N, C-alpha and C positions, 0 to 999 in steps of 0.2 A: 029623092034626096032626103026626104024626111026619115027614112029608115036608117040611112047611114049616120045621120046626126044622132039618132036615138041610140044606136049601138055604141058610138063613141062617147056619148054622154053617160052611159051606164058605167058605173065603177065596177071594175072586176076585182073580186076578193079571192085570195088564196085560202083554202081551208088548212089550218095548221094542225088540227087535232089528229088527222090520220098520219101526218108526217112525224109528229111527236110519238105516237103509238109505235110506228115502225122503228123509230130510233131507239126507243126503250127496249123493244123486243130484240133488236140487234145487239144492244148493249148486254142484255141478260144472256143471250146466246153466247157471245164471246166470253163473258165472265164464267159461264158454266163449262165451256170447252177448253179453256186455256190450260196449258201444262207448263209449269215452271221448270227450268232446267236446274238440276242439282249437279253441279260440277264436282262437288267433293267426292261423291261416290263413283264418279266415272273418270277419274284421272288415270291416264294411261301410264302404267308402270311395267316395264319389261324387265322382270327379274328372272334370273336363272333358276331352273328347277333342279332339285337333287344335287345342288352344288353347295359346298360349305365345309366347315370343319367336322360337323357331325350330322348324320342323317336321322338321328334319334329325335323324337319330339321333345320340345322344351318342357321342363318341369315347372309346374306352378309354384310360386313362392308361397310359403305359409304366412298368414297374417296373424298378428297378435292383436286381439280385440280387448280393449280395456273399457269396462262399463262403470259408470258412476251412478249410484242409486241413492236417493235420499231416504233415510229411515225416519229420523225425527228432525223437524225444522229448527227447533230451538228459538231463543229470543235474542234480539240484538241488545248488546250491552257496551258500555264504554270499556276500552281496553285497560286492563289492570284493576279497575275499580269494581266492576261487576254491577254498577248502577245501570238502570234502564237507559237506553239511548233516546235522547230528546230530538235528535236530528240536527243539532248545531255542530257537533264535533265532526272533523273531517273523516275520521275512521271509526269503525266499530268492530266488535267481534260477536260471535254467536255463543251463547251459553246453552248447553244441552243439545247441541247439534250432532247428529249421528249420520255418518255417510258410510255406505258399504261399497266395496270395490270388487270387481270381478275381472280377473285376467284369464281369458279363455274360459274354460269350464269351471275353474276354481274360484271360490269366493274368499275375500280377505276383509277382516274387520277394520284394519288400520293401514295407513300409508307406509309404515316402516316395512311391513311384510310384502307390500306391493313392490317396493324398491328392491328387496332381496330377490323376489321372484323375477323381476325384470332383468336383474343382473345375471341370474342363472340362465334365463332364456337368451340373453345376448351372448353369453359364453358358449352356448350350444350352437347358435347360428346367428352371426352378426348381420346377415343380409336380410333378415326378416323386416317386414313392414309393421308399423304399429298404427292402429286406429283407435282413437279415443272417442267414446260415445257418452255424452252427458245426458242423463235421464232428466225427467221433469223435476224441478226444484233444485237442481244442481246450480251452484253459483260459479262465478268466474274464478274465484280463488281455488275451488275444488279442481277445476280443469287445469289451472296453471300448476298446481302442486303435482298432479299426475304427469303433466307435460315435463316438468322439471325432473321427476323421477325417471322418465324415459330417456331424457337427454343425458342425465347423470349415468345411466346404465350404458350409454354409448349409441343408442339408436339415432339414426339421422333421417330415415324415411317415415315421417309421422304425419298422419292426416286426422281430420276431425269429421265426425258424423253428426 
């Protein structure tokens, strides 16, 4: 009876280290082998082939790209007075600021010529898209003036880059 009492009195311990190791290995295995389903690319759509008004391939629309590049930054001044801007007035202007505009491959020194060119392009094809790309140093008002010129010309599909 002494051996039975000794066996019962001994405390039995479970070793947790191997179980934790196996758990982490399984976790790593499942993380490496999981594949997420992408439903967007696999939506089933049963569309008829070779049916429609025209079997000719669709033509790509030409885009008009307008780039704004800063030539000379200029200095901030009070509007109308020309005095240096102290930061207290709600608005300011730039003195000596030069911006160059490019509509497609052609470069324009001022906004009036950009307006004229955009009106010509709109008359040629009103369905074109316009993309306005502001270079480094271009400010909000430069972009808004070009946007206004495109809207005045009649373009409605305008995006920014």
